[in-house]
N, C-alpha and C positions, 0 to 999 in steps of 0.2 A: 741177325747171322752176320758173322765175321766175312769180310773178301775172300780169306782162304778157304771158309768152308763153302762158301757161295761157287768158286771155281772148283773145287773138289767134285761138289754135286752135278757140275756141267760135266766136267770130265767124265763121271760115271755115268751120268744121261746120254753122252756120246758114246763110249762104249756100249751101250745097250742097243740104241736106235740105229747106230752105224749108217750115216749117210754114204751113197755111194758104194754101198756093199754089194757083192756080185759082178764079177767079171763081164763087161758088155763084150757082145761079138766082136772080133776083129774085120774091121770093115774100112775102108778108105783108108786115110795115113793114121795108123795108129800103131805103138810099140808097148812092149809093156818091161816091166822090170820087176824081177824077184830079188828081192833083200832077206838078209836072216842076220840076228843078232846072235854071235855064236857064245855069248854070255849068259843069255838067260832063255835062248831059243825061239824068242819073238821072230814070225815070220809074214812078211807082207808081200804081195804082189800087187804092183799098179800098172793099170793100162790107161793111157794118154789118146784121146782122138783129137787131132787137130785139123783144122780147115785152113789151108793158107799159114797166116800167122797167128790163128785165133785157137785157144784150145775149148774145144768144143766137149770135151765129155773126158771126165775120171772117174774110174770106178776100181774097185780092189776088192781083194779077199786075203785073209790072214789069219792068224790065230797068235795070242798072246796076251799080255796084260793089259789092264785096263787102259792104261797111258797110250801103249802103241796102238790098241785099237780106236781109242779116242781121238788120239791125232790124226790116223788117218782119214776118219770121219770128219773132222774139222777142216782137214786139208781138202777133202772133195765138196764138203760145202763152200769152203771159200772161193774156190777156183773154179768149178765148174757149175755145182746147182745148190739152190737155196734149200731150205727144208720143205719147201712147198714143191720142190722138183722143177722149179724156175730155171732155164738155162741159163747162165752167164756168158759172155763174151769177153774173155781176158785175153789180151794179145800175148805172146810167148815172153816177150821183153818183161812186162809188168810182173808174169808167173816167175820168171827168174829172180826178178827184184826182191819178191816175197821169200822165195827159198832162201835168198842170202841174209836177209833181214831176220829171218826164223834162226836159222843158222846163227848169227852174229848174236843173238838174244840166248840161245841157250847155250851157248860156250862161255857167256859173261858171269857166270856162277853169281848171278841175282842182281849184278848192276846194271843191265838194260833190259826194260821191261819192253814187252809187245806192247804195241798199241790198238786199243781196242777197235778205233775205227779204221785201222788197215787191215786187222786180223781176225775182226769178231770173235767167235766162241774161242778160236786158237791161241788168244790172248790170257786164255786160262792157263795155259802151259807154261808160262813165264816162271812160275815157282819151281818148275821142275829143273831149272837150271842151276838150282842151290844144291843138287842130287846128282853128282856127277856119274851115279851108276845110273841114274833114270835117263839122261841125255840122249843116250843111243836107242831108249826104247821109243822117246818122244819124237827123235829125228827118222826113224827107219822109214815111214812112208814119205817123208819127204826128200831122202836122199834115191827111193826108187822114183818118184815123181820125177825130178831133176834127170835122172839116167834115163827115164822113158821120154821124157820131152826132148833131149837131146838128140833120140835117135828117131821119133816120130816125124 
């Protein structure tokens, strides 16, 4: 199996199993952000809960293509919970750095690849950067997360 085929399978898997899907109740220091891609109609709402300087929870709801749904799932898994539901404790600053690195890679048109050690499954989205029409799909949840985090 080629690396591209493996990445495509990973994207489809995340689009189906959707880690973090379903908005958590608004409690404590939470904020939400709703983002929409007017070109294709994809929509995502991301809710972030923080405790001081630490991201405690990222949940989301949305509808759209496999790339936008997988990207939201990968983001939730990377930032807040692993596939087994174990909560991670990611400082806000590190979360912001992740978003910036993700944005840089997706805007690179394939010249910057996401590191698997840093991005886990989300590294599979590196190939999306070659297709400018799909970059917004992959970025949608990350933009919503960044916005919600800034207001939480």
